[in-house]
C-alpha positions, -999 to +999 in steps of 0.1 A: -406+436+001-390+424+033-396+393+052-415+410+080-441+425+056-445+392+037-449+373+070-474+400+081-494+396+049-495+358+052-506+361+089-533+385+079-544+360+052-544+332+077-567+352+100-592+356+072-590+320+062-596+310+099-627+332+100-640+319+066-634+284+079-655+291+110-683+306+090-685+281+061-677+249+080-699+255+110-725+277+093-722+300+123-709+335+130-715+333+167-689+354+186-680+374+154-688+411+153-705+422+121-696+458+131-659+450+129-663+431+096-681+461+081-654+484+093-627+462+077-647+462+044-647+500+045-609+499+053-600+479+023-624+496-001-610+530+008-573+520+010-572+503-023-587+531-045-556+528-066-564+492-076-572+500-112-549+531-116-515+521-101-500+488-108-472+478-084-470+440-088-491+409-094-487+400-057-499+434-046-529+434-069-539+398-059-536+406-022-558+437-026-585+418-044-583+390-018-588+414+011-616+433-006-634+402-018-631+382+015-642+412+037-673+417+015-680+379+014-679+378+052-703+408+056-727+392+031-727+359+049-734+375+082-761+397+069-779+376+042-769+339+043-801+321+053-784+299+079-753+318+091-772+351+099-793+333+125-763+328+148-753+365+147-752+379+182-771+411+177-778+416+214-741+416+222-728+434+191-741+469+199-709+490+196-718+522+178-692+518+150-705+548+130-688+570+156-655+554+147-662+561+110-669+598+116-640+603+140-615+586+117-627+606+086-625+639+105-590+629+117-579+621+081-591+655+069-570+672+096-539+649+097-526+635+064-494+633+045-507+650+014-540+668+007-554+648-021-585+626-025-565+593-025-542+602+003-570+614+026-589+581+021-556+562+026-551+580+060-588+574+068-583+536+062-552+535+084-569+553+113-600+531+109-581+499+108-564+509+141-598+508+159-618+485+138-612+456+162-629+474+191-665+461+184-650+426+182-632+429+215-662+444+232-684+415+219-659+389+232-658+406+266-696+406+269-699+370+258-671+358+282-663+325+265-644+325+232-644+295+209-611+283+195-616+295+159-627+330+170-598+332+194-573+321+167-588+347+143-582+376+167-548+362+176-536+361+140-550+396+134-530+409+163-499+390+152-502+406+117-500+441+132-469+431+153-451+419+122-460+451+104-444+471+132-412+451+126-416+458+089-418+496+096-387+495+119-368+476+092-378+500+065-369+530+087-333+518+089-330+506+053-349+532+033-337+568+030-371+585+027-394+563+047-422+587+058-452+566+066-454+578+102-492+578+102-492+540+096-465+535+123-484+554+150-518+539+141-502+504+141-488+509+176-523+520+188-539+490+172-514+466+186-519+481+221-556+473+218-548+437+215-526+436+246-553+425+269-565+398+246-529+385+241-525+383+279-556+362+284-549+340+253-514+332+268-529+324+302-555+300+286-528+284+265-504+280+295-531+265+317-546+244+288-580+260+295-607+275+275-602+312+266-623+335+288-622+373+288-633+392+319-667+410+314 
């Protein structure tokens, strides 16, 4: 493992911790898209189908369990927690995420590195992760104002993808048979989706003002 991947994993973990802090400390999920969280749960469940069949390292196994467990916990809180679910913005969170599920699965059937059950679902999870943030970004644009914890959550998610791009570049130049081009292209698409958010986050930080996204 190289430093870019480790930093990416830690940044991803921080984003989840920030989101859990917001939910459990404030008992509110206002500004958080349940659609995006459900998509991430599907991403981790389908990507880590090898959890109980292929052992890579203790670190790898622990991180897989953390990502699966935290994503399911967040979805459960937003759907079923007696207090938290009351603050969910149903009116604003109307992105039809099932279209993303269908399109990504169809793309995985057509474009994959190896035609096998596990590889197709791996490709599906990569494609889905690239666009899973869309419902969240749409919700934030509709609401206009973004609270600090929600803004930091999205910022760390975007930073995690940037670090993973550096990881792929590093691996391309240091590994003889690095072939994860599906992950590379999808990662670039995902990072591009964050560009607008990064811009307005930087402007708000520079002006010491509350983060606001144009509707």
